[in-house]
KELUMPA-969522 format. One line per 2 residues: number of its first residue (from 0); their letters; for each residue x, y, z of C-alpha. Coordinates in Angstrom, 2 decimals. Last residue first. Layout:
NUM	A	X/Y/Z ~ ...
//
This chain:
332	TI	0.34/-6.62/28.87 ~ -0.73/-6.37/32.51
330	VV	-4.48/-5.84/33.01 ~ -5.51/-4.27/36.29
328	AE	-9.01/-3.93/37.78 ~ -10.49/-6.63/35.56
326	PG	-14.11/-6.04/34.50 ~ -13.37/-3.45/31.83
324	EV	-13.72/0.16/30.76 ~ -10.38/1.82/30.14
322	IE	-7.77/3.71/32.17 ~ -4.43/3.97/30.39
320	GI	-0.91/2.70/30.92 ~ 2.80/3.14/31.49
318	VV	3.28/6.87/30.96 ~ 6.78/7.57/32.25
316	PD	8.12/9.44/35.27 ~ 11.88/9.17/35.90
314	HG	11.66/9.73/39.68 ~ 13.46/13.05/39.77
312	SV	10.95/14.46/37.28 ~ 8.15/14.18/39.83
310	HS	6.94/17.78/39.67 ~ 7.34/18.05/35.90
308	AV	5.29/14.89/35.45 ~ 2.13/16.59/36.73
306	DS	2.41/19.47/34.27 ~ 3.31/17.22/31.36
304	VR	0.46/14.79/32.06 ~ -2.24/17.43/32.52
302	EP	-4.03/17.09/29.16 ~ -4.37/13.33/29.61
300	RV	-5.95/13.65/33.09 ~ -3.72/11.74/35.49
298	IL	-3.55/8.50/37.43 ~ -0.30/8.55/39.41
296	CF	1.62/5.36/40.12 ~ 4.33/4.56/42.68
294	GI	7.16/2.06/42.97 ~ 7.60/0.97/39.36
292	GM	10.73/-1.11/38.71 ~ 9.22/-4.60/38.90
290	NF	7.26/-3.72/42.09 ~ 7.68/-7.31/43.24
288	AE	5.65/-10.38/44.22 ~ 2.58/-10.16/41.97
286	FM	4.54/-8.85/38.99 ~ 7.06/-11.70/39.33
284	AG	4.29/-14.31/39.58 ~ 2.73/-13.12/36.34
282	DD	6.06/-12.93/34.55 ~ 6.94/-16.57/35.20
280	ID	9.58/-17.53/37.75 ~ 12.54/-19.77/36.88
278	GI	14.00/-18.92/40.29 ~ 17.51/-18.12/39.07
276	KQ	16.15/-16.28/36.04 ~ 13.41/-14.30/37.75
274	LH	15.76/-13.17/40.51 ~ 18.34/-11.92/38.01
272	DF	15.71/-10.25/35.83 ~ 14.42/-8.37/38.87
270	IP	17.90/-7.36/40.04 ~ 18.66/-5.87/36.62
268	PR	16.38/-2.83/37.13 ~ 13.26/-2.79/34.95
266	SW	13.11/-0.74/31.78 ~ 9.87/1.11/31.12
264	AS	7.05/1.30/28.58 ~ 7.37/-2.35/27.53
262	TD	5.23/-3.35/30.53 ~ 2.12/-1.75/29.01
260	VR	-0.51/-1.46/31.74 ~ -4.28/-1.43/31.18
258	AS	-5.94/0.03/34.27 ~ -9.57/-1.05/34.45
256	LG	-12.85/0.69/35.18 ~ -16.14/-1.01/36.00
254	EP	-16.05/-0.21/39.72 ~ -14.14/2.98/40.49
252	LP	-10.33/2.66/40.52 ~ -8.27/3.64/43.58
250	RG	-7.36/0.03/44.51 ~ -6.68/-1.20/40.98
248	LN	-3.04/-0.10/40.99 ~ -2.32/-2.06/44.16
246	GP	-2.56/-5.82/43.73 ~ -1.84/-6.10/40.01
244	LG	0.99/-3.53/40.22 ~ 2.84/-5.34/42.98
242	GG	1.08/-7.46/45.58 ~ 3.14/-6.03/48.42
240	TI	4.03/-2.42/47.59 ~ 3.12/-0.20/44.65
238	HA	1.69/2.98/46.21 ~ -1.30/3.94/44.08
236	AG	-2.72/7.27/43.00 ~ -5.92/8.73/41.60
234	TV	-7.32/11.80/39.86 ~ -4.10/13.82/39.57
232	GG	-4.32/17.02/37.52 ~ -5.07/19.43/40.35
230	TA	-1.54/20.84/40.31 ~ -1.25/20.18/44.07
228	MS	-1.10/16.48/43.31 ~ 2.30/16.92/41.67
226	AL	3.64/18.65/44.79 ~ 2.30/15.79/46.92
224	VD	4.09/13.33/44.65 ~ 7.39/15.19/45.00
222	AS	7.32/15.26/48.81 ~ 6.04/11.70/49.30
220	YL	8.08/9.56/46.91 ~ 10.71/8.20/49.30
218	VS	13.08/5.70/47.65 ~ 13.52/2.47/49.54
216	PE	17.00/1.64/50.79 ~ 19.41/-0.66/48.91
214	LV	19.46/-3.95/50.82 ~ 18.97/-6.13/47.73
212	TE	21.82/-4.39/45.91 ~ 24.16/-4.23/48.90
210	GI	23.90/-8.00/49.31 ~ 24.31/-8.72/45.60
208	TS	27.43/-6.61/45.56 ~ 27.98/-3.38/43.64
206	GD	28.48/-2.46/39.98 ~ 25.53/-4.56/38.80
204	FR	26.43/-7.59/40.92 ~ 29.68/-8.62/42.58
202	IA	29.40/-11.52/45.02 ~ 29.74/-10.24/48.62
200	WD	26.35/-11.64/49.72 ~ 27.64/-15.16/49.11
198	SG	24.42/-17.02/48.48 ~ 23.15/-19.78/50.75
196	AL	19.54/-18.76/50.33 ~ 19.25/-16.32/47.42
194	LR	15.95/-17.57/46.01 ~ 14.43/-18.27/49.42
192	RV	15.58/-14.91/50.78 ~ 14.14/-13.11/47.77
190	LS	10.82/-14.96/48.11 ~ 10.38/-13.90/51.73
188	FG	11.72/-10.55/50.60 ~ 8.86/-9.71/48.25
186	NS	8.54/-6.11/49.36 ~ 10.84/-3.62/51.05
184	RL	12.23/-1.47/48.18 ~ 13.19/-3.98/45.50
182	NR	15.35/-1.47/43.65 ~ 15.52/1.47/41.26
180	SA	11.84/2.24/41.73 ~ 10.67/4.48/38.94
178	LG	7.48/6.48/39.00 ~ 4.71/5.24/36.69
176	IV	2.24/7.64/35.12 ~ -1.17/6.12/34.34
174	LD	-3.32/7.97/31.82 ~ -6.96/8.97/32.13
172	GV	-9.01/7.96/29.11 ~ -11.91/6.47/31.05
170	DV	-12.37/8.31/34.33 ~ -10.83/8.65/37.78
168	AE	-12.63/11.33/39.84 ~ -13.66/9.02/42.69
166	GV	-10.10/7.75/42.99 ~ -9.50/8.56/46.67
164	IE	-7.23/11.59/46.40 ~ -8.39/13.63/49.40
162	EG	-9.04/17.31/48.72 ~ -12.58/17.39/50.10
160	AE	-11.42/17.75/53.68 ~ -7.93/19.24/53.70
158	VV	-5.30/16.58/54.26 ~ -3.27/15.53/57.28
156	GL	-0.83/12.71/57.95 ~ 0.18/10.48/60.85
154	AA	2.60/7.62/60.28 ~ 2.93/4.32/62.12
152	GA	5.96/2.10/62.49 ~ 7.28/-1.43/62.58
150	LD	10.67/-3.07/63.09 ~ 11.67/-6.58/64.06
148	IA	15.07/-7.59/65.37 ~ 16.92/-10.82/66.17
146	DR	20.49/-10.78/67.56 ~ 19.69/-12.48/70.87
144	DM	17.08/-14.80/69.33 ~ 13.52/-13.74/70.14
142	VG	11.25/-15.14/72.87 ~ 13.81/-15.94/75.57
140	PH	14.71/-12.28/75.84 ~ 12.21/-9.90/74.22
138	EA	13.76/-6.45/74.58 ~ 11.53/-3.57/73.55
136	TE	12.48/-0.34/71.80 ~ 9.55/2.07/71.67
134	GG	8.85/5.18/69.68 ~ 8.06/8.86/69.74
132	VL	7.64/12.13/67.90 ~ 9.67/11.47/64.78
130	AA	8.50/14.65/63.08 ~ 7.49/14.28/59.45
128	GV	8.93/16.51/56.73 ~ 9.59/13.78/54.17
126	EA	13.38/14.04/54.28 ~ 13.43/14.64/58.04
124	CA	11.48/11.43/58.58 ~ 13.99/9.52/56.44
122	SA	16.90/10.85/58.50 ~ 15.11/10.06/61.76
120	IS	14.42/6.48/60.67 ~ 18.06/6.07/59.60
118	AV	19.30/7.37/62.93 ~ 16.88/5.06/64.76
116	VS	18.36/2.04/62.97 ~ 21.94/3.16/63.52
114	TD	21.29/3.68/67.23 ~ 19.88/0.17/67.55
112	RD	22.72/-1.46/65.65 ~ 25.54/0.25/67.54
110	PD	23.88/-0.08/70.95 ~ 22.81/-3.74/70.60
108	LR	19.91/-4.51/72.95 ~ 18.94/-8.18/73.07
106	GV	16.21/-10.16/71.39 ~ 14.93/-7.02/69.75
104	AM	11.56/-5.38/69.10 ~ 11.58/-1.93/67.49
102	YD	8.40/0.16/67.40 ~ 8.37/3.45/65.52
100	VF	6.38/6.69/65.63 ~ 5.86/9.25/62.86
98	GI	4.32/12.69/62.47 ~ 3.41/15.30/59.85
96	PR	2.92/13.36/56.63 ~ 0.89/15.26/54.00
94	AG	-2.19/13.29/52.93 ~ -3.10/13.02/49.25
92	VA	-4.54/9.51/49.32 ~ -1.42/7.86/47.88
90	TL	0.72/10.07/50.09 ~ -0.55/8.31/53.19
88	DD	0.65/4.99/51.76 ~ 3.92/6.73/50.89
86	VC	4.36/7.53/54.58 ~ 4.05/3.99/55.93
84	MA	6.14/1.88/53.54 ~ 8.56/4.75/52.94
82	VL	9.18/5.33/56.65 ~ 10.07/1.69/57.28
80	DY	12.23/1.25/54.19 ~ 14.04/4.52/54.91
78	GV	14.69/3.32/58.45 ~ 16.16/0.12/57.05
76	GD	18.89/1.97/55.16 ~ 21.71/2.43/57.69
74	WK	21.36/-1.03/59.21 ~ 24.04/-3.23/57.64
72	RL	25.10/-6.13/59.85 ~ 25.21/-8.30/56.69
70	QR	23.24/-11.17/58.23 ~ 21.04/-8.79/60.18
68	AI	20.30/-6.67/57.11 ~ 19.35/-9.89/55.31
66	EL	16.94/-10.75/58.13 ~ 15.59/-7.19/58.13
64	KT	14.33/-7.66/54.58 ~ 11.91/-10.00/56.34
62	GV	9.38/-7.26/56.97 ~ 10.08/-3.53/57.09
60	GD	6.84/-2.73/58.87 ~ 3.52/-1.03/58.27
58	TS	1.08/1.50/59.70 ~ -0.99/4.29/58.18
56	MM	-2.91/7.20/59.63 ~ -5.10/10.01/58.31
54	LV	-6.17/13.22/60.01 ~ -8.67/15.38/58.15
52	PR	-8.20/19.13/58.46 ~ -11.31/21.22/57.84
50	RM	-10.24/24.84/57.23 ~ -6.46/24.51/57.21
48	GA	-4.64/27.80/57.69 ~ -2.11/26.67/60.26
46	PL	-0.71/23.16/60.15 ~ -2.02/20.95/62.97
44	EI	-0.12/21.09/66.27 ~ 1.70/17.85/66.97
42	GA	1.61/15.94/70.23 ~ 3.92/13.85/72.37
40	AF	3.30/10.84/74.57 ~ 4.54/9.19/77.77
38	GG	7.45/11.58/78.05 ~ 11.02/10.82/77.00
36	FG	11.44/13.84/74.74 ~ 9.14/16.69/75.65
34	GV	5.59/17.70/74.92 ~ 3.88/19.56/72.08
32	IN	5.68/19.67/68.73 ~ 4.75/22.56/66.42
30	SG	8.03/24.41/67.03 ~ 9.83/21.85/64.93
28	WT	11.06/18.36/65.70 ~ 13.17/16.11/63.43
26	ST	16.40/16.86/65.34 ~ 14.52/15.77/68.47
24	VL	14.75/12.12/67.45 ~ 18.44/12.00/66.57
22	SR	19.34/14.16/69.58 ~ 17.67/11.75/72.02
20	IA	18.86/8.55/70.30 ~ 21.85/7.85/72.55
18	EV	19.96/8.93/75.67 ~ 17.21/6.40/75.04
16	HR	19.77/3.69/74.29 ~ 21.61/4.39/77.54
14	EA	18.35/4.02/79.46 ~ 17.65/0.72/77.71
12	GA	21.15/-0.49/78.54 ~ 20.50/0.24/82.20
10	LD	17.27/-1.74/82.02 ~ 18.91/-4.76/80.37
8	VG	16.18/-7.43/80.30 ~ 17.47/-11.03/80.31
6	AS	15.40/-12.57/83.08 ~ 18.36/-12.12/85.45
4	GY	18.15/-8.41/84.72 ~ 14.54/-8.27/85.92
2	DT	15.50/-9.64/89.34 ~ 16.12/-12.97/91.09
0	M	18.40/-13.05/94.11
//
């Protein structure tokens, strides 16, 4: 007799997965959550005291970094990559993250892997103060390889109307503060996989292994950046993801203004030099593919640099550039 199981979908396994992640998900909930675990949807009460709350949303995925995680069977950091890619986009416009949902597609359920992934998502959500209010794990037998996985998410944030950081206040003379990224985060991995194809992931590199180095989880900037924005000294912000500094730092700039970046202002982590050397890649292509050691930028009034930097001190803030008049949004020097 033909049934759903014969088509490759493990309904009993799906029920076990839901029960396995119940406590992980609900551990991120506070009294502001409306609805129960396992329902069709859940809600979040808006923070008290807001006059005109504006809801903002962002969505993203981990990308092909997951393929390296699959090869190494190392899943405890991918949730940080997912949450960072979504939540730090919200942060760039001044929105406080309050909720998160994930979507995991797999060829076949794997209890250890799937629970580890959700645990890492929940841990990252707890760190940024966002409730993991829901998600979906879908088996795609016959469409995806048995051990294949893809991971995406969406974040919900809130900001007071009129307090959004959208770059309108950026002016000539403002300074650009760069916040350090100690690793690749979750961008440029199609190139990384091409450069490292056939590599032994256990080879020692920079006090670890090359596999552990490229899989190091993304840092989460949200909490500290929002505190820095509360000072009133931040006029613009940029989350440095796909496209690097050239593709992201110009996004909050008004027309006619340019961010001139001095690359000698910071030291990049060794992994970038390693990839550049083995691929014989020029600087321009490197800055377009990777964050090159800067994962987030704040555009700040010159007189407020010290105040703003004090709130992001854990991210090794450094002035990396200045806003000038010019036709090019970003100039890398």
